[in-house]
Kinemage of the C-alpha trace (Angstrom):
@kinemage 1
@onewidth
@group {chain A} dominant
@subgroup {mainchain}
@vectorlist {calphas} color= white
{ca met a 1} P 6.465 -25.019 13.272
{ca lys a 2} L 8.398 -24.957 10.018
{ca lys a 3} L 7.468 -21.804 8.131
{ca ala a 4} L 7.548 -20.534 4.545
{ca leu a 5} L 7.059 -16.899 3.522
{ca val a 6} L 5.799 -16.246 -0.022
{ca his a 7} L 5.953 -12.806 -1.652
{ca glu a 8} L 5.619 -11.564 -5.237
{ca trp a 9} L 8.930 -9.725 -5.704
{ca phe a 10} L 11.715 -7.891 -3.930
{ca val a 11} L 12.731 -4.891 -5.984
{ca asp a 12} L 11.953 -1.822 -3.854
{ca tyr a 13} L 10.797 -0.785 -0.386
{ca ala a 14} L 7.057 -0.189 -0.393
{ca gly a 15} L 4.142 -1.030 1.897
{ca ser a 16} L 4.243 -4.792 1.363
{ca glu a 17} L 7.989 -4.890 2.049
{ca arg a 18} L 7.364 -3.133 5.360
{ca cys a 19} L 5.183 -6.106 6.280
{ca ile a 20} L 7.855 -8.602 5.213
{ca glu a 21} L 10.299 -6.685 7.401
{ca ser a 22} L 8.000 -7.192 10.383
{ca phe a 23} L 7.308 -10.866 9.631
{ca leu a 24} L 11.052 -11.484 9.743
{ca asn a 25} L 11.349 -9.426 12.922
{ca ile a 26} L 8.849 -11.769 14.555
{ca trp a 27} L 10.242 -15.038 13.194
{ca asn a 28} L 13.804 -15.285 11.875
{ca asp a 29} L 13.465 -18.878 10.671
{ca phe a 30} L 11.290 -18.340 7.587
{ca asp a 31} L 12.316 -19.811 4.263
{ca ile a 32} L 11.503 -17.087 1.735
{ca phe a 33} L 10.037 -17.614 -1.752
{ca ser a 34} L 9.471 -14.962 -4.406
{ca leu a 35} L 8.837 -14.775 -8.152
{ca val a 36} L 11.914 -12.567 -8.552
{ca ala a 37} L 14.344 -10.894 -6.175
{ca tyr a 38} L 16.607 -7.989 -7.109
{ca pro a 39} L 17.026 -6.321 -3.717
{ca asp a 40} L 19.509 -3.531 -3.179
{ca lys a 41} L 21.811 -3.600 -0.151
{ca glu a 42} L 19.322 -1.750 2.049
{ca ile a 43} L 16.443 -4.133 1.282
{ca arg a 44} L 18.682 -7.164 1.651
{ca lys a 45} L 19.778 -6.024 5.098
{ca lys a 46} L 16.735 -4.155 6.443
{ca val a 47} L 13.899 -6.269 5.046
{ca leu a 48} L 15.401 -9.693 4.342
{ca lys a 49} L 17.921 -9.692 7.225
{ca asn a 50} L 20.469 -10.986 4.669
{ca lys a 51} L 18.498 -14.209 4.197
{ca glu a 52} L 18.515 -15.905 0.798
{ca val a 53} L 15.384 -15.858 -1.363
{ca lys a 54} L 14.283 -18.858 -3.415
{ca thr a 55} L 13.093 -17.450 -6.740
{ca ser a 56} L 10.994 -18.809 -9.614
{ca phe a 57} L 11.996 -19.552 -13.189
{ca ile a 58} L 11.019 -15.988 -14.109
{ca gln a 59} L 14.222 -14.798 -12.422
{ca lys a 60} L 16.220 -16.433 -15.243
{ca leu a 61} L 14.134 -15.211 -18.182
{ca pro a 62} L 15.551 -12.568 -20.569
{ca phe a 63} L 15.396 -8.958 -19.317
{ca ala a 64} L 13.565 -10.076 -16.166
{ca glu a 65} L 15.471 -7.710 -13.886
{ca lys a 66} L 14.001 -4.636 -15.611
{ca lys a 67} L 10.913 -6.090 -17.304
{ca phe a 68} L 9.673 -8.888 -15.028
{ca arg a 69} L 6.141 -7.412 -15.008
{ca asn a 70} L 5.936 -8.214 -18.728
{ca tyr a 71} L 5.814 -11.880 -17.724
{ca leu a 72} L 2.467 -11.404 -15.960
{ca pro a 73} L 0.802 -14.274 -17.909
{ca leu a 74} L 3.384 -16.632 -16.369
{ca phe a 75} L 2.963 -15.454 -12.761
{ca pro a 76} L 0.262 -18.003 -11.786
{ca leu a 77} L 2.297 -20.886 -13.197
{ca ala a 78} L 5.474 -19.630 -11.535
{ca ile a 79} L 3.944 -19.262 -8.066
{ca glu a 80} L 2.561 -22.792 -8.292
{ca gln a 81} L 5.999 -24.269 -8.970
{ca phe a 82} L 7.270 -23.626 -5.455
{ca asp a 83} L 7.414 -26.886 -3.498
{ca leu a 84} L 6.062 -25.921 -0.083
{ca ser a 85} L 5.110 -29.432 0.982
{ca gly a 86} L 7.620 -29.565 3.844
{ca tyr a 87} L 6.197 -26.622 5.770
{ca asp a 88} L 3.672 -26.520 8.600
{ca val a 89} L 2.715 -22.879 8.014
{ca val a 90} L 2.754 -20.854 4.814
{ca leu a 91} L 2.383 -17.097 5.208
{ca ser a 92} L 1.808 -15.300 1.918
{ca ser a 93} L 2.132 -11.563 1.451
{ca ser a 94} L -0.032 -10.975 -1.585
{ca his a 95} L -0.992 -8.083 -3.848
{ca ala a 96} L -1.024 -10.205 -7.011
{ca val a 97} L -0.448 -13.971 -7.061
{ca ala a 98} L 1.383 -15.018 -3.877
{ca lys a 99} L -1.838 -16.278 -2.293
{ca gly a 100} L -2.064 -18.868 -5.098
{ca ala a 101} L 0.843 -20.939 -3.779
{ca leu a 102} L -0.046 -24.625 -3.530
{ca thr a 103} L -0.464 -26.172 -0.085
{ca gly a 104} L -1.942 -29.412 1.266
{ca gln a 105} L -4.692 -30.092 3.784
{ca asn a 106} L -2.136 -30.680 6.550
{ca gln a 107} L -0.644 -27.241 6.065
{ca leu a 108} L -1.951 -23.915 7.350
{ca his a 109} L -1.965 -21.112 4.768
{ca ile a 110} L -2.499 -17.581 6.055
{ca cys a 111} L -2.547 -14.743 3.552
{ca tyr a 112} L -1.822 -11.142 4.468
{ca cys a 113} L -3.656 -9.555 1.542
{ca his a 114} L -2.652 -6.026 0.577
{ca thr a 115} L -5.268 -6.123 -2.186
{ca pro a 116} L -6.691 -8.476 -4.806
{ca ile a 117} L -4.904 -7.831 -8.134
{ca arg a 118} L -5.861 -4.222 -8.797
{ca tyr a 119} L -5.047 -4.108 -12.518
{ca ala a 120} L -7.209 -7.169 -13.127
{ca trp a 121} L -10.182 -5.920 -11.101
{ca asp a 122} L -11.099 -2.381 -10.037
{ca leu a 123} L -8.268 -0.625 -11.924
{ca tyr a 124} L -8.749 -2.788 -15.022
{ca his a 125} L -10.055 -0.079 -17.376
{ca glu a 126} L -7.737 2.613 -15.988
{ca tyr a 127} L -4.742 0.290 -16.400
{ca leu a 128} L -5.605 -0.515 -20.011
{ca lys a 129} L -6.069 3.168 -20.904
{ca ser a 130} L -2.872 4.348 -19.182
{ca ala a 131} L -0.876 1.569 -20.904
{ca gly a 132} L -2.476 2.309 -24.283
{ca leu a 133} L -3.993 -1.171 -24.351
{ca asp a 134} L -7.680 -0.286 -24.575
{ca lys a 135} L -7.716 -0.601 -28.378
{ca gly a 136} L -6.184 -2.613 -31.206
{ca ile a 137} L -4.612 -6.078 -31.382
{ca lys a 138} L -2.404 -5.492 -28.340
{ca gly a 139} L -5.508 -4.423 -26.441
{ca val a 140} L -7.343 -7.627 -27.373
{ca ile a 141} L -4.383 -9.706 -26.172
{ca ala a 142} L -4.079 -7.751 -22.915
{ca lys a 143} L -7.798 -8.088 -22.187
{ca arg a 144} L -7.643 -11.830 -22.844
{ca ile a 145} L -4.670 -12.213 -20.484
{ca leu a 146} L -6.363 -10.263 -17.696
{ca his a 147} L -9.556 -12.253 -18.193
{ca lys a 148} L -7.554 -15.450 -17.622
{ca ile a 149} L -5.840 -13.874 -14.592
{ca arg a 150} L -9.229 -13.050 -13.048
{ca ile a 151} L -10.436 -16.637 -13.458
{ca trp a 152} L -7.256 -18.001 -11.870
{ca asp a 153} L -7.395 -15.370 -9.124
{ca val a 154} L -10.857 -16.441 -7.988
{ca ile a 155} L -10.087 -20.159 -8.245
{ca ser a 156} L -6.848 -19.830 -6.260
{ca ser a 157} L -8.522 -17.761 -3.527
{ca gly a 158} L -9.843 -20.995 -2.023
{ca arg a 159} L -6.298 -22.186 -1.312
{ca val a 160} L -6.027 -19.799 1.647
{ca asp a 161} L -7.215 -20.930 5.104
{ca his a 162} L -7.329 -17.449 6.654
{ca tyr a 163} L -7.187 -13.989 5.110
{ca ile a 164} L -5.823 -10.934 6.886
{ca ala a 165} L -6.686 -7.643 5.194
{ca asn a 166} L -4.697 -4.440 5.655
{ca ser a 167} L -7.905 -2.392 6.100
{ca lys a 168} L -11.667 -2.779 6.322
{ca tyr a 169} L -11.762 -1.434 2.778
{ca ile a 170} L -9.625 -4.327 1.500
{ca ala a 171} L -11.616 -6.792 3.609
{ca gly a 172} L -14.651 -5.602 1.664
{ca arg a 173} L -12.879 -6.153 -1.661
{ca ile a 174} L -11.827 -9.663 -0.580
{ca lys a 175} L -15.452 -10.424 0.283
{ca lys a 176} L -16.753 -9.045 -3.021
{ca ile a 177} L -14.195 -10.740 -5.296
{ca tyr a 178} L -13.382 -13.961 -3.423
{ca asn a 179} L -16.483 -14.281 -1.226
{ca arg a 180} L -14.165 -14.836 1.739
{ca asp a 181} L -14.175 -13.166 5.137
{ca ala a 182} L -10.984 -11.447 6.261
{ca asp a 183} L -9.712 -10.278 9.628
{ca val a 184} L -8.219 -6.780 9.667
{ca ile a 185} L -4.743 -6.001 10.976
{ca tyr a 186} L -3.530 -2.601 9.819
{ca pro a 187} L -0.008 -2.567 8.307
{ca pro a 188} L 3.055 -1.331 10.211
{ca val a 189} L 3.890 2.357 10.292
{ca asp a 190} L 7.217 3.518 11.729
{ca thr a 191} L 5.561 6.156 13.886
{ca his a 192} L 8.728 6.582 15.966
{ca leu a 193} L 10.374 8.165 12.914
{ca tyr a 194} L 7.623 10.829 12.737
{ca pro a 195} L 7.687 12.604 16.099
{ca leu a 196} L 5.080 15.008 17.370
{ca glu a 197} L 5.448 18.657 16.299
{ca thr a 198} L 3.048 21.236 17.730
{ca asn a 199} L 4.685 24.328 16.189
{ca lys a 200} L 3.044 24.314 12.751
{ca glu a 201} L 3.723 26.748 9.909
{ca glu a 202} L 1.408 28.421 7.389
{ca phe a 203} L 1.595 25.966 4.494
{ca tyr a 204} L -0.206 22.858 3.310
{ca phe a 205} L 1.748 19.832 2.161
{ca thr a 206} L 1.261 16.806 -0.061
{ca ala a 207} L 3.726 14.081 -1.024
{ca ser a 208} L 3.174 11.309 -3.536
{ca arg a 209} L 4.304 9.655 -6.722
{ca phe a 210} L 2.920 11.561 -9.691
{ca val a 211} L 0.801 8.753 -11.123
{ca pro a 212} L -2.846 8.961 -12.260
{ca tyr a 213} L -4.633 7.425 -9.282
{ca lys a 214} L -2.848 9.672 -6.756
{ca lys a 215} L -4.680 12.742 -8.205
{ca val a 216} L -1.862 15.141 -7.286
{ca glu a 217} L -2.823 17.417 -10.194
{ca met a 218} L -6.279 17.846 -8.618
{ca ile a 219} L -4.756 19.000 -5.338
{ca val a 220} L -2.551 21.449 -7.214
{ca glu a 221} L -5.489 22.741 -9.262
{ca ala a 222} L -7.554 23.202 -6.102
{ca phe a 223} L -4.848 25.357 -4.489
{ca ala a 224} L -4.255 27.291 -7.705
{ca gly a 225} L -7.791 28.566 -7.179
{ca met a 226} L -6.944 29.639 -3.606
{ca pro a 227} L -4.020 32.059 -4.127
{ca asp a 228} L -3.999 33.066 -0.451
{ca lys a 229} L -3.006 29.532 0.618
{ca lys a 230} L 0.490 28.076 0.176
{ca leu a 231} L 0.964 24.486 -0.981
{ca leu a 232} L 4.234 22.545 -1.037
{ca val a 233} L 4.309 19.419 -3.218
{ca ala a 234} L 6.896 16.643 -2.868
{ca gly a 235} L 7.252 13.873 -5.417
{ca asp a 236} L 7.880 13.047 -9.036
{ca gly a 237} L 6.653 10.645 -11.685
{ca pro a 238} L 5.146 10.232 -15.138
{ca asn a 239} L 2.406 12.824 -14.472
{ca arg a 240} L 4.908 15.570 -13.650
{ca lys a 241} L 4.100 17.745 -16.699
{ca leu a 242} L 0.385 17.567 -15.915
{ca val a 243} L 1.037 18.584 -12.303
{ca glu a 244} L 3.292 21.447 -13.425
{ca ser a 245} L 0.635 22.681 -15.853
{ca lys a 246} L -1.846 23.149 -12.976
{ca ala a 247} L 0.544 25.015 -10.659
{ca ala a 248} L 0.341 28.708 -9.742
{ca lys a 249} L 2.573 31.138 -7.826
{ca asn a 250} L 1.338 29.948 -4.438
{ca ile a 251} L 2.417 26.357 -5.194
{ca glu a 252} L 5.981 25.103 -4.882
{ca leu a 253} L 7.013 21.807 -6.494
{ca leu a 254} L 9.855 20.364 -4.431
{ca gly a 255} L 10.550 17.249 -6.518
{ca tyr a 256} L 11.752 14.048 -4.904
{ca leu a 257} L 12.800 14.619 -1.290
{ca pro a 258} L 15.112 12.541 0.920
{ca ala a 259} L 13.492 11.136 4.057
{ca glu a 260} L 14.887 13.825 6.379
{ca lys a 261} L 13.416 16.734 4.374
{ca leu a 262} L 10.135 14.909 3.791
{ca asn a 263} L 9.897 14.382 7.539
{ca his a 264} L 10.525 18.084 8.175
{ca tyr a 265} L 7.718 19.287 5.899
{ca met a 266} L 5.365 16.617 7.228
{ca arg a 267} L 5.914 17.842 10.788
{ca lys a 268} L 5.683 21.552 10.063
{ca ala a 269} L 2.681 21.537 7.721
{ca lys a 270} L -0.583 23.136 8.751
{ca ala a 271} L -2.264 20.073 7.212
{ca phe a 272} L -1.417 17.211 4.860
{ca val a 273} L -3.616 16.871 1.760
{ca phe a 274} L -4.315 13.456 0.236
{ca ala a 275} L -6.656 12.707 -2.668
{ca ala a 276} L -5.995 9.066 -3.591
{ca glu a 277} L -8.265 6.110 -2.963
{ca glu a 278} L -5.668 3.949 -1.217
{ca asp a 279} L -5.812 0.448 0.218
{ca phe a 280} L -4.531 1.860 3.514
{ca gly a 281} L -2.342 4.961 3.080
{ca ile a 282} L 0.829 4.748 5.174
{ca thr a 283} L 1.864 8.325 4.330
{ca val a 284} L -1.363 9.620 5.887
{ca val a 285} L -0.613 7.894 9.199
{ca glu a 286} L 2.973 9.209 9.117
{ca ala a 287} L 1.522 12.718 8.921
{ca leu a 288} L -0.884 11.996 11.785
{ca ser a 289} L 2.031 10.696 13.854
{ca cys a 290} L 3.591 14.154 13.521
{ca gly a 291} L 0.393 15.615 14.924
{ca thr a 292} L -0.406 17.005 11.468
{ca pro a 293} L -4.119 16.964 10.520
{ca val a 294} L -5.039 15.380 7.193
{ca ile a 295} L -7.501 16.571 4.550
{ca ala a 296} L -8.384 13.357 2.738
{ca leu a 297} L -10.820 11.524 0.517
{ca asn a 298} L -13.396 9.600 2.536
{ca lys a 299} L -12.812 6.393 0.572
{ca gly a 300} L -10.384 3.518 0.916
{ca gly a 301} L -8.080 3.303 3.901
{ca thr a 302} L -8.141 7.035 4.629
{ca gly a 303} L -11.844 6.720 5.355
{ca glu a 304} L -10.728 4.657 8.369
{ca thr a 305} L -7.630 6.553 9.575
{ca val a 306} L -8.902 10.122 9.155
{ca ile a 307} L -11.820 11.011 11.428
{ca asp a 308} L -13.651 14.113 10.251
{ca gly a 309} L -13.469 16.903 12.800
{ca phe a 310} L -10.943 15.127 15.017
{ca asn a 311} L -7.683 14.526 13.141
{ca gly a 312} L -8.650 16.046 9.819
{ca val a 313} L -11.396 16.757 7.310
{ca his a 314} L -12.988 14.565 4.651
{ca phe a 315} L -14.010 15.347 1.114
{ca tyr a 316} L -16.195 13.004 -0.880
{ca glu a 317} L -15.323 13.490 -4.545
{ca gln a 318} L -12.006 13.499 -6.382
{ca thr a 319} L -12.462 16.992 -7.814
{ca pro a 320} L -10.589 20.290 -7.300
{ca asn a 321} L -13.788 21.925 -6.033
{ca ala a 322} L -14.325 19.241 -3.387
{ca ile a 323} L -10.713 19.538 -2.211
{ca ala a 324} L -10.929 23.337 -2.063
{ca ala a 325} L -14.171 23.193 -0.084
{ca ala a 326} L -12.581 20.789 2.417
{ca val a 327} L -9.567 23.080 2.872
{ca lys a 328} L -11.832 26.066 3.508
{ca arg a 329} L -13.899 24.061 5.993
{ca phe a 330} L -10.716 22.915 7.741
{ca glu a 331} L -9.805 26.551 8.368
{ca thr a 332} L -13.137 27.223 10.083
{ca ile a 333} L -12.744 24.572 12.788
{ca lys a 334} L -10.927 25.172 16.054
{ca glu a 335} L -7.201 24.503 16.304
{ca pro a 336} L -6.625 20.723 16.262
{ca asp a 337} L -5.305 18.911 19.317
{ca tyr a 338} L -1.918 17.898 17.919
{ca val a 339} L -1.092 15.649 20.855
{ca lys a 340} L -4.312 13.638 20.490
{ca ile a 341} L -3.723 13.311 16.743
{ca his a 342} L -0.260 11.914 17.428
{ca asp a 343} L -1.548 9.542 20.105
{ca phe a 344} L -4.258 8.255 17.734
{ca ala a 345} L -1.601 7.333 15.160
{ca glu a 346} L 0.261 5.163 17.660
{ca gln a 347} L -2.296 2.360 17.243
{ca phe a 348} L -0.761 1.773 13.782
{ca ser a 349} L 2.825 1.417 15.024
{ca arg a 350} L 5.103 -1.377 13.886
{ca gln a 351} L 5.296 -2.753 17.433
{ca ile a 352} L 1.518 -3.171 17.651
{ca phe a 353} L 1.397 -4.720 14.168
{ca glu a 354} L 4.001 -7.314 15.137
{ca glu a 355} L 2.251 -8.162 18.383
{ca lys a 356} L -1.063 -8.691 16.566
{ca ile a 357} L 0.434 -10.767 13.742
{ca lys a 358} L 2.348 -12.997 16.155
{ca thr a 359} L -0.740 -13.626 18.274
{ca tyr a 360} L -2.942 -14.234 15.222
{ca val a 361} L -0.660 -16.755 13.505
{ca glu a 362} L 0.114 -18.673 16.676
{ca glu a 363} L -3.560 -18.876 17.672
{ca lys a 364} L -4.605 -20.061 14.211
{ca tyr a 365} L -1.798 -22.624 14.159
{ca asn a 366} L -2.711 -24.020 17.580
{ca leu a 367} L -6.357 -24.375 16.527
{ca phe a 368} L -5.327 -25.986 13.250
{ca arg a 369} L -2.973 -28.440 14.920
{ca asn a 370} L -5.513 -29.467 17.562
{ca lys a 371} L -8.579 -29.803 15.358
């Protein structure tokens, strides 16, 4: 089967790029299409396997390398300009518009959906406020653009033959927004890079970008009210001053950490604390792979990967009080079984992801070809 792989952009190494990496591990004969591609040497080699990417007209627009997101109104048009008519199978990796690529009835289109467009749907109001676009003329224009994006997003959802969601949570969002069923295959986690550590130390750990939805400042505020408990915080971002303003003497802000140091703290922590409502939450599973329990919000993907009383503790509201209560409850339960926590995380390994994706695509293609 002749195959095309469609992705939104190649600019950094995040969760969706981990999936692209695996797709190209499984099949090395994909032709790759993307709105824009500005990969560094590591992404070009590790993710793309040095394959060329066919980009859209947005790649050539002024300031696109730094400001391509400003061309959001053109994304639907750009993704539809790719001529995919010569391919038997189109696999789209979509968190925005990739699923809207045009295909014919004799082509199989499978979409691995990381999420429907968050800033047009459930993060719509938060996005407008954080960008200062909830008022004024610019706000009116932004709201009009996102309204149009939502209409296109729903219309183009019918172009996909089969949806794969990266969690049950995202499968639910696909059903609500697109009224389509989705099969769940959890994304790849490099569990082999996060080995089991049973010798834990007396500190809690969190690591994240300092952006509003991650709620790092709430974790910090919760621990500021528990001066007998030590918290180490890794990360940086636009909310840094807010996070710093909540810190106390028992909290150490480590800033951005290289992978080796991040790995060390993840392994040695008494527990990893996570307050975001994530689509899946790869960092959480990396912690579990180390045998480190996780104290997490019981919403989104972490509601599926963290099992209360087994590999961590849930809290149910994004508030400092709820986080503090969960930490205190965590300390009342018996010592976790670090080996079982590690073994549980292995079901999310990259190897298992690749086996499931390969089987899924080949089975769907054989059914499609023989119908």
